[in-house]
N, C-alpha and C positions, 0 to 999 in steps of 0.2 A: 821873481818879478816884484818890483816895488809896488806897494799899494797906492802910491801917488799917481801912477800912470793908468789911464783908462784905455782899454782895448788890449788886444793880444800882442801887438807889436811893441818892442822896446826901442828906445832911441837909437841904439847902435845896430838894429837889424837891417837898416838900409845903408850903412856906412861903407859896405863893400859888397862885391858880387858873392863872395863866400857867405857873408852874414845873411844876405837876401835869400840865397839858396837854402841855407840852414833853416831860416824862418819858414819857408814854404814846405820843407820836409817835415818840420815839427807840426805845422798845421795839418798836413795830410795824415801824419801818424795819430793826431788827436782824434781823427774820425774812425779809427780802428778799435773795435771791441775785442778784447782777448778773454780775460777772466775777471769776474767780480763777485762780490757777495750780494746775495739776494734773499728776500723773505718770501716764503710760499704763501700766496693769497687764496688759491683754490686748487683742488685736485680732482681729477675725473674718476679716480678709483678710491676704494675704501678699505683696502687690505684683504679683499676676497680673492678667490682664485679666478683671475681674469688676465687678459693681455696687458702688457705695460701701457700705462696711460700717459696723461699729460698734466702739466702744472701751469698755473698763472703765477708769475713772480714779480716782485717789486725790487729793482736794483736799489741798494741801500746807500751807495756812495753818490752824493749829490753832484750835479754839474755846476761849474763855476764860470762866470764870464770874466772879461778882462779886469773888471773892477772888484772882483772877489764876491759878487753877489751869487747866492745859491739858487739853483733851480732844481727841485726834486724831479726824478724820473716818474713816468707813468708806469702802469702795470704792463708787463709784456705777456701776451696771451699764448697759450697752446704750445708750450715747450715740452719735448719729450724728456723723461727723466731716466736715470740709470738704474737698472735692476741687475743683480748678479744672477745670470741665467745662461745655461748651456743646453741647447736642445729643449727637451721637455722637463729639465731639472732646473729648479729656481729656488732662491731664498726670497719669499715675498715680504718685503719691508717697504711699503709705499710711503712716500712723503706725507706729512700731515700739515694742515694749515697752521701757520705760525713758525714753522721750521725755518732756520737760517742755514743757507748752504752755498756751495760754489756753483756758479754758472759759467760754462764756456761757450764760445761763439764760433761757428764754423766759418771757413774762409770763403764759402760760396752759399748761395740760396739753396736750402735743403727742403723747401716746401714740397717739391714734386716727389722726392723720396719719402717724405712723411705721409703723403697721400697714397702712394702706390706700394710702399715697402719693397721697392725694386730699383734697379738701375734706371736713372733718369737724368736728363739735362737740368742744369740750374733753372729754377723757376723764374729768375730775373737776373739782372747784371749786378745786383747788390753784393757787397763783399764785407766780411767781418761785421755783420749787422746784428743788433740784439734780437731781431726777429728770428734769427737762425741760431738761437741759443739752445743749450742742453743742460738740464739740471743734473749735476754730477754727485750730489750727496750732501749731507748735513755737516755743519760745523758751528761752533759757538752756541751750542744748544745746552739745555739744563741736564742735570743728572737723570737717567732713566729710572723707571719703576718696574719695567719688564725688560729682561735682557738675558743674553748669553755672555758669560764672562770667562775669559781665558787668562790665567796667570800661573805662577809657579806652583800653586796648590792644586791645580787641575782645572776642570771646566765646571762652571756653575750655571744652572738654568733656573731663572726666577720668574714667576708669574704671580700677580696679585689675585688672579681668579682661578684658572685651571690650565693644565697641560694635556692636550689630546694627542695621542699617537695612534694612527690608523694604518694598518698594513695586514696583508694576508698572514704573515708570520713575523713575530717579533722575537729576537734572540738577544739574551743578556749574557754576556761572557764576563763573569766576575761575581763577587759577593754582593748580594742584594740586602741592603739594610734600611729599615724603616726608622726614621729619626723620632726623637721624643721632644724636640724643641717646639717652638710656637706653631710650626706648620705640621707637627706630627699628629697622628690620629689613627683611627681604625682603618683596616683594609677590607674591602668588599669585592668578591669575585662572583660572577654569574655562573662560572663553571661550564662544563666539567673541568676539574683540575687533575692532572696526572703528575705524580711525583715519582721519579725513577729511582731515587735513593732515599735514605732515612729522612723522615720529617719529624722535627722536635717541636713540641708545644709546651711552653712553660716548663722546660727542663725534662719533659717526658717524651720518650721515643714513641711516636704514634704507631709505628709498624710492629715493634717487638715487645711492647709493654704487656704485663699481665694484670689481672684483677684478682684481688683477694676476697675473702668472705663470700664465696659463691655458695648459694643455697638453692636446692630444688624449689620449684614453685614460681610464684609471681613476684618474688622479692627482687630488689635491685642489687647489683654487685657492689663490692666495695670500691674504693678509689684505686687508680692505677698503682701498681707496685713499683 
C-alpha cells in the first residue's frame, strides 16, 4: 500500500468485481486474531504450588490505520497460560511480569469454559478475538540465572540460592561427587546415615582401619593405620 493514499482501499480495489470481493475478504481477515507477541503485565500466581493461573498481557505489535498511523493495543486481561502438567504431575514455571511470549487466540468465546472448567457453549458470538487468548510461553527473553540445561555433556541444574528435593525416598543410581569449584563446600547430614559398603574418609577405610599405639588406661589411640 502506498503511503500517499489515505484509508484501507486502494484505487484498483473497485475496478472489478474480483477486486471488490478480494478487498472485502482482506478486510474481514484483518479482524481475525491468530498469534502475536505479547508482554506479561501481571500474573495471578507466584510460582507456588497452586492451580494454573492467569496473566494480563500487552500485545506488542501496534495497529496501523490506512495512513500508516500507529495505535498501540491496550492490556488484555485474564488470559490462561500454559503449564506442562499431566494429572497431578507438573513442572511449575509460572510466567513473570516483563516476560515476552507467544499468545494464541481461540476461534470461539472461551469465557464460559474458563469459568466452569467444563464443557460449555461459547459465551458470545465473538470469534478469533484477543479476549479469548491463551499465553503459550516465553520467547525473546534474556539469559536465565536459574535453569535446567540439556546438552551433549549431560544435564545441568543451576540455582543461585538452593535446590530442595523432598520425597519419602530418594535414590541415586551412580557415582556421587562433591565438587571443589566456586559452589563446592562442606556436606551436613542430620542422620542417621547407613552405609552398606566400605566408606572412605581422606583415604582411610572407615570400616576396616586399625589404630596403633594402643595403651591401657585413659590415653588416646594413635592415628588410623
